[in-house]
C-alpha atoms as one frame of an Amber mdcrd trajectory, in Angstrom:
protein
  -6.685   5.027 -15.841  -3.513   6.001 -17.664  -0.610   7.339 -15.630   0.646
  10.342 -17.607   2.821  11.860 -14.914   4.395  10.674 -11.661   6.691  12.752
  -9.544   8.377  12.494  -6.172   7.028  15.108  -3.733   8.874  14.812  -0.429
   9.720  12.622   2.514   8.216  12.949   5.992   8.535  11.460   9.460   5.640
  13.363  11.003   2.091  13.055   9.653   1.356  16.628  10.708   3.864  17.805
   8.087   2.395  15.782   5.211   0.990  17.791   2.265  -2.061  19.894   3.096
  -4.005  19.068  -0.038  -7.429  17.748  -0.896  -5.977  15.019  -3.102  -6.985
  11.423  -2.349  -4.150   9.204  -1.067  -3.322   5.516  -1.416  -0.685   4.055
   0.860   1.400   0.980   0.112   2.879  -1.128   2.861   4.091  -4.663   3.355
   6.742  -6.896   4.816  10.328  -5.917   4.021  11.516  -7.021   0.553   7.961
  -7.550  -0.745   8.678  -5.638  -3.936   7.002  -2.366  -2.967   9.363  -0.023
  -4.863   9.260  -2.198  -7.968   5.450  -2.202  -7.955   5.293   1.595  -7.536
   7.639   2.042 -10.478   5.655  -0.435 -12.579   2.191   1.030 -12.034   3.567
   4.577 -12.493   5.483   3.801 -15.713   8.561   5.332 -14.156  11.569   3.031
 -13.695  13.380   5.205 -11.201  10.550   6.822  -9.281  10.926   4.742  -6.135
  14.416   3.597  -5.240  14.719  -0.179  -5.503  17.136  -1.736  -3.014  18.282
  -5.250  -2.309  18.552  -4.356   1.357  15.374  -5.136   3.380  14.041  -2.370
   5.573  15.400   0.403   3.361  12.285   2.612   3.481  12.301   4.395   6.811
  10.086   7.416   6.098   6.724   8.377   4.593   7.445   9.026   0.914   4.984
  10.950  -1.234   4.483  10.776  -4.979   1.938  12.814  -6.963   0.258  10.980
  -9.819  -1.373  12.806 -12.767  -1.391  15.877 -10.489  -4.616  14.554  -9.005
  -3.770  11.944  -6.362  -0.968  10.822  -4.044   0.704   7.468  -3.797   2.337
   7.051  -0.386   5.217   4.675   0.252   5.270   3.568   3.914   8.086   1.725
   5.769   7.820  -2.040   5.757   7.137  -4.215   8.761   8.389  -7.561   9.992
  12.102  -6.800   9.545  13.897  -8.044  12.653  17.421  -6.794  11.907  16.567
  -3.227  12.877  16.853  -2.312  16.501  13.779  -2.495  18.757  13.829   1.292
  19.192  13.885   1.827  15.417  10.994  -0.589  14.890   8.968   1.117  17.610
   9.627   4.512  16.001   8.405   3.197  12.644   5.314   1.656  14.234   4.330
   4.935  15.892   4.928   6.882  12.653   2.927   4.440  10.554   0.012   4.247
  13.028  -0.131   8.055  13.302  -0.343   8.315   9.555  -2.967   5.601   9.096
  -5.229   6.774  11.935  -5.038  10.537  11.282  -4.705  11.134   7.563  -8.140
  12.182   6.332  -7.168  12.063   2.688  -6.297   8.326   2.913  -8.698   6.324
   0.735  -7.158   2.847   0.838  -4.179   1.040   2.285  -2.719  -1.437  -0.192
  -1.164  -4.298   1.769   1.471  -5.990  -0.376   1.803  -9.753   0.069   4.551
 -11.912  -1.456   2.626 -14.491  -3.476   5.604 -16.895  -3.484   5.412 -17.742
   0.199   2.754 -19.126   2.568   0.724 -16.743   4.838   2.871 -14.897   7.362
   1.707 -13.914  10.869   2.995 -10.343  10.466   0.755  -9.796   7.411  -2.290
 -11.320   9.066  -1.744  -9.288  12.237  -1.443  -6.055  10.273  -4.637  -6.769
   8.365  -6.457  -7.355  11.642  -5.053  -4.096  12.986  -6.571  -2.263  10.016
  -9.897  -3.964  10.583  -9.915  -3.187  14.264  -9.379   0.523  13.406 -11.955
   0.570  10.584  -9.336   1.506   7.989 -10.193   0.674   4.345  -7.714  -1.635
   2.645  -7.110  -3.980  -0.266  -4.600  -6.746  -0.719  -2.061  -6.732  -3.550
  -0.166  -9.980  -4.175   3.276  -9.288  -5.623   5.928 -11.335  -7.417   3.353
 -13.671  -8.962   4.879 -16.323 -11.196   2.309 -15.968 -13.966  -1.462 -15.408
 -14.248  -3.086 -18.593 -12.964   0.272 -20.112 -11.953  -0.028 -23.005  -9.503
   2.280 -21.500  -6.879   0.432 -18.175  -6.936  -3.019 -19.757  -6.807  -2.051
 -22.074  -3.960  -0.597 -19.333  -1.747  -3.490 -16.988  -2.442  -5.943 -19.730
  -1.500  -4.006 -20.442   1.679  -4.056 -16.747   2.523  -7.816 -16.537   1.994
  -8.323 -19.494   4.288  -6.315 -17.787   7.018  -8.340 -14.597   6.632 -11.624
 -16.449   6.945 -10.638 -17.327  10.535 -11.222 -13.711  11.470 -13.190 -12.185
   8.562 -16.694 -12.951   7.256 -16.044 -10.982   4.056 -12.735 -10.646   2.252
 -11.311  -7.362   0.931 -10.586  -6.630  -2.749  -7.538  -8.513  -3.964  -5.172
  -7.958  -6.862  -2.437 -10.165  -8.328   0.610  -8.405  -9.810   4.073  -9.004
 -11.161   6.391  -6.071 -11.731   8.840  -8.285 -13.561   6.312  -9.946 -15.874
   4.372  -6.694 -16.263   0.820  -7.564 -15.426  -1.831  -6.615 -12.890  -1.540
  -2.831 -12.858  -4.616  -2.205 -15.068  -7.062  -3.589 -12.533  -5.275  -1.863
  -9.678  -5.328   1.516 -11.460  -9.012   1.008 -12.381  -9.779   0.440  -8.718
  -7.928   3.654  -7.779  -9.710   5.559 -10.559 -13.132   4.477  -9.260 -12.156
   5.478  -5.719 -10.955   8.859  -6.938 -14.367   9.496  -8.504 -16.107   8.696
  -5.225 -13.662  10.969  -3.380 -14.429  13.875  -5.739 -18.148  13.675  -4.930
 -18.134  12.835  -1.229 -14.675  12.646   0.258 -13.678  16.229  -0.376 -16.919
  17.490   1.282 -16.049  15.433   4.340 -12.548  16.912   4.482 -13.883  20.448
   4.112 -15.716  20.023   7.409 -13.209  17.723   9.111  -9.648  18.742   8.226
  -6.548  17.118   9.691
């Protein structure tokens, strides 16, 4: 898939106010400072599409982008950032869960994992939450040093081992680097294939089971 256009749509705090379209959606989420905005800009060929910040926990809303006028990329608030107040974190949690559990257009949740660090409990807990709620997801490792790099391979292998404690079968996984510019082709091909499936079956489901 080639990204020919990518535009910001709007920001929401209530899933009921999200766009009433039949476009498939792909949500990105991860721990604070995982490189989510940089990855969005990289895969969309748009340097300033998502605002990159050095301050963790910057994304506090559900941010919508329309890609090629055919599908939505959704930027969700990060998790695992302790410097926000308990009330703020609870508010984000409710907002995120309402979106994930109720958005019929959602095709996949892309969980972003920092490939430079060992497995984190917050990531593993969120993955298990998605599994418990039968929500489709894939894992995207970010900030990889280089394809086949020792640090990247070691941390990915450690992450897989942790997942096997609770999972018999692992989800699709992608390795990316926004800085070194690799990994987006496989990710976009995965989205393209999912879009094709949505056009034949997903839309029919939505026609009979709207949000």
